[in-house]
N, C-alpha and C positions, 0 to 999 in steps of 0.2 A: 789717160794717166791713171794708174792704179794706186790708191792710197790705202795703206794697211793701218789697222788699229794701233799696232806697235809704234808707228810713226807719229801718232797723234799726241798732243800734250794735254794730259788730264791735270786739272788744278785742284788739289785737295782743299785749299783754303778759300775757294770761291763757291758761289751758291746761286740761287734762283734770281737774285737781284744784281748779280755781278755783270751781266750784259748791260750795257749803257741804256739808261732811260727807264729802268724798272724799279718799283718800290713794292714792299709787301709787309704784312704783319699778321698776327693772330692773337686773339684774346679769349677770355672766358666771359660769355654773355649770359649763361644760365640755362642752356639746353641740357648740358651735362651738369652733374653735381659739382665737380671741382675743376676738371681738366679743361684746357682751351677748346673752344668749339665753334669759333667764328673766325674766318680768315679772308684776307683780301689781297689780290695781286693786281697792280696797276702799271700801265705803260704811260709815259709822259705824252705820247702821241698815239692816235689810233694805229693799231698794228694789223698787218695782214694776219689772218687767223685760219688755221686748218684744224679739222676735228674728225675723230672717228668715235663711234658710239656703240653701245650694246646692241646685239641683234635679238635680245629677248623681246618678245612681242609686248610684254608689259614694260612700259617705259615710265620712269619717274617724271613728274611735272617739270622740274628744273632742266632735265635733259632735253625734253621736247622744246622748251623755250630756247635753250642754248644752241641746239642743233639747227633751229630755224635761223638764228643769227648767222651761223657759219654758212648756211646754204644761200641765204638771200642777200646778206650784206658782205660777207667775206672779210669784215674788219671787226675788231674788238679792242677795247681799251682797258677793260677791267673784268675781273671775275670775282664774284663773292661766293664763298664756300662755307657751308655749315656742316658739322659732324654731330652725331647723336640722333638724327632724325633724317631718314631718306626722302621724306615727302613723296613717297611712292604709294600708289593705290589709294590716293586721297581725293580723287574725283575733281569736281569743279573747284572746290575750295583749295585744293592743293595747287592748282594752276594759278589761282588768284594770289595765293601766298608767294609763289615763285615770282610772279609779276610785281608784287609789293616789294620783295627783296631787291629786284632789279631797279624799280623806281626810286626807292630810298637810297640805294647806292649811287645812282645817277645824280640825284639831287645833292648828295654829300660831296661828290667829286665835281659837280658842275658840268657834266657831260650829257649827251643824249642817251636816253635809256636803251636805244638800239645798239649801243656800244658796250653794254654790260651783260655778261653771261652769268649764269647761276648754276652752282653744283651743290648737291646735298648727298650725305652718306650717313647710314645708321639704320635704325629700326624701320622696317616697312610697315605701312598701314596705320600710322599714327598721325593725326592732324598736327601740323606745326604750331608750336606756341610762339606767336608772333611778337608778343610784348618784349621778351628778352632780345629777340632779333632786332626789333626797331631800336631799342636802347643801345644795343651793341653796334649797329651800323652808325648811329649818331656819334659814338665816341671813338670808333676805330680809326687809327691814323697810320697809314703805311709809310715806311721809311726805306731808304737804300742802305740799310745796315745789316751786319751779320745777325744781330739780335732779331731784327724784323724777319729775316729769312728763316731763322730757327723757329720763331713763333708761328710763322705760316705753316711750316712743315709739321709742327706739333698739333696745330689746331685742326688739321684735316684728318687726323688719325682716328681709327676706331679700335679694333683689337690688335693693331700693330704693336710690336714690342720696340721697334726702332723707327726713326725717321729715315727717309730714303732720298738722297741727294747726289748729284754728280754734275761736273762742269768740265768742258773742254774748250781749248783756245786754238784757233787756226788763223793763218794769215791769208787774206784774200784781197786782191787789188792793192797790196801793200798796206792794208789796214788790219788791225787785230779784230777778229770776230770771236765772240763768245757764244757758246750754246750751253745752257744749263737746264737741268730737269729736277723736278721734285714729284714724289708720288706717295700714295697710300694704297695699301692692299695687303690682305693677310688671309682672308677667307672669302668664299664665294668667288673664286677665281677660276673661270673656265672660259677664256675670251674667245670671241669670234668677231673680228674686225676691231675690237678694242678690249680693254680690261680696266677694272678699278678706277681710281682717279689719278691722272698724271697730267702735269703741266710743264711745258717746255718753253723757255724764253730764249730769244736770240736778238742781238742788235744788228744782225745782218738785214739787208734789203733783199727780200726774196719774193718773187712773183707768186701771187696767191694760188693760182691754179697749179703751178709747179710744186708749191709747198704741200698742197692737198694731195697731189699724186705721190709725192715722196713719202708723206706720212702713211698712206695706204700701203705702199710697197714695203716700207720698213716695219710697219706693224705686223705684217704677215710672218716675218721671221724673228720678231722680238716679243712684243706684247701678246701676239697671237700664238706664241710658241711656249707659253707657260701654263701650268695648271696646278692648283692646290687641291681642290675638292670636287671638281666636275660641275660646280654650279655657276651659272652666268647671272650676274646681278642685274637689277633693273636700272642701275645708275651709272654703269661703266662709261667712262669718258676719258679721252686723251685730247688735249688742246695744245696747239703750238702757236706762239705769238712771235712774229717777226716785225720789229718796229722800224728797222732801217736806220737807226740813229748812228750806226758805225760809219755810214756814208760810202759804202762800196757800190759798185755798179750792180744793178738789179740782177740777182741770180736766177737763172733758168738752166735747163739741161744744156743749152748752147753756150753757156759761159765757160771759158777755159778752166776755171777752178771749181766748177760744179762738183766734181768728184771729191774734192777736199771737203766741201761743206757736207756732202752726202755721207761721207765716212764718219765725220764728227757727229752728225745727227744720228746715224746708226749706232755709234758707240754710246751716246747718251741713252737711247732707247733700250739698248741691250743691257747696260748697267742697271737701269731701273727695273727691267724685267727680272733679272737675276736676283736683285735685292728683294723683290716681292716674293719670288718663289722661295728664297731662303728664309723669309720671315713668315711663311705660312703658319696658320694658327697651330700652336703647339709643336711646330717643327723643330728638329734638332739637326737636320742635314739638308744640304742642297744636292739634288740629283740632276745630273746632266746626261742626256741620252743623245748620242750622235749616230746617225744612220747614213751609210753610203752604199753605193751600188744599186740604188732603187731605179725603177723605170723612169722616174721623174723626181724633181725636187719636191713637188707637192706630195707624192706618195711617200717620200722619205720623211717629210715633216709629219705626215699622218701617222706613220709607224712610231716615230720618236715620241710624239705626244701621247699615243695610246700606251706605250710602255711606261712613260713617266707618270701617267695618270692612273695606272692600274692599282687598285687598292691592295692587291696581293703583292705587287712589286714594292709598293710604298711601305707596307708593314714588314716585308722581309728585310728591307734596308734598315728600318728602325730597329729590328731585332738582330741585325748583323748576321742574317742567315744567307749563306751563299747559294740560294735556291734559284739557279739560272732557269729552271723549268718554268718559273712564272714569267720570266722575260720572253722566252721563245713562244710561250703560249699567247702573250699579248701581241707579239709580232704577227702571229697567225690569225688572230681575230681582228686585226686592225682594219681589214677591208682592202688592204693594198695587195698588189700582186707579189706573191712570195713562192719561191721554189724551196721547199723544206730541205732538199739535199745540198743546197748551196749556202746555207746560212752559217755565218760565223759570229760568235758573241765573245766579247772581252769585257771583263769587269776590272777597272783599273788597268794594270799591265798584265793581268792574268787571262789567258785564253781558256775559256770553259767549254766552247762549242766550236767545232769545225766540220764543215760539210754536213751540218745538221746532226752531228753525232757528238757525244760527250768526249772531252779531252781530260786526261788525268791532271789533277792539280792539287796543290796543298790547301786543304780547307782551313787549316790553322792560319796560314799566311793571309788568305783572303779575308778571314774574320778580322784580322788586325787592320787590314785596309778598310773594311766596312765600318770600323769604329771612328774613322775620320769624319770631319764635319762636311766634307764634299766628296761625293761618290760619282764616278764617271763610268758610263756603260757605252760601249761601242758595238754597233751591229752592222755587219757587212752582208749584203744580199747577193752581190755578184751577178746582177741582172741588167745593169745599166749605169748611167753616169749621175743619177739623181742623188742629192745629199741634203740633209737637214738636221737641225738640232732642236731639242726642246728641253725645258727646265722645269723642275718641280721639287717636291720635298717629301720627306717621310711622313707617315701617318701614325700619330702617337695617341696615347691615352689622353693627353691634355687637349687634343683637338675635340674629342668627344665631350670633355668636361666644359670647355669654353662654349661650345655651341648648344649644349644642353641647358645652359643658364644664360644665354645671350641677352635676354630681356630683363633679367633680374639684377 
């Protein structure tokens, strides 16, 4: 059975705690000057958990701890998250601090510490100030309310300008199943297996190994298909919690309604990915690059991501410059198989290149299109059946300013 995104039910007034059995909140504990900086997400029962993590060789201490839980236990009941300090490149002390966050949260909730994951985001290379963390964990109280969900989404942010949330509802085994997601990410976004911080909750009962495999597959075409600045963080994490409270029959690829769950999960991941790309540091526009006719889907995704990640393409979009030469140049150096005489390029609805040669077009009309807040580029290679899409954003003056003063 094929399930399309269009047939899915997105629920605008639901959030990360809308799936049954989840609570969350966020508070200001003192890592940052004023903004919320400590968040917690809890399942009422241990949930099957899946995760993907950064491929950066330098991995933050909390990520190492959390990755071990996913690999060895496959279950998690809570995640404690701080912003303002990445707890990365902090040596033995950094790992002890991550373990302390885990232990304090477990004691607060009355659960085994092996069921508590830890995430951190913020400045790299600074030892964590544990006193505000300890006091914050002691007073933080998750709730199953909209306010709690909003506070969680706000507390995990760094340079983001908006929170990022999405929720879908599907029916499986005659029961309503909800899948919700929340994420942060604005800069240092060049994923490979994962990106930024993202948390997905569902009240569905899903086999852990099937959930892990699904997350890896969907990540390749969503979280792994976005780029903001070409940097891969030390803390990138995506976690999925499936607590089974909805009471459906355990989902695996053999379940007759697996495709329904898979489509909704894909939709949640794609929504969050596009929100992150659109909210790139200093960004004013979302750029979508769709490639078809490649020798494989992998080659198509490689080209799409190369184009959307090109600084010259990104600055051209920012400046509303219809410079298609930068696009075809990126196609050529992507490393994928390309026949220059077969390439077609379209910006919006305007064909600018056909059979590798320029096509007359109205520059004035295209400039009007490029002034919109979403710009779509289509590349046809005419060499096979492969197709892929990537998302990114324009590169602006504000990006430089934000990152030139990140620590100040």
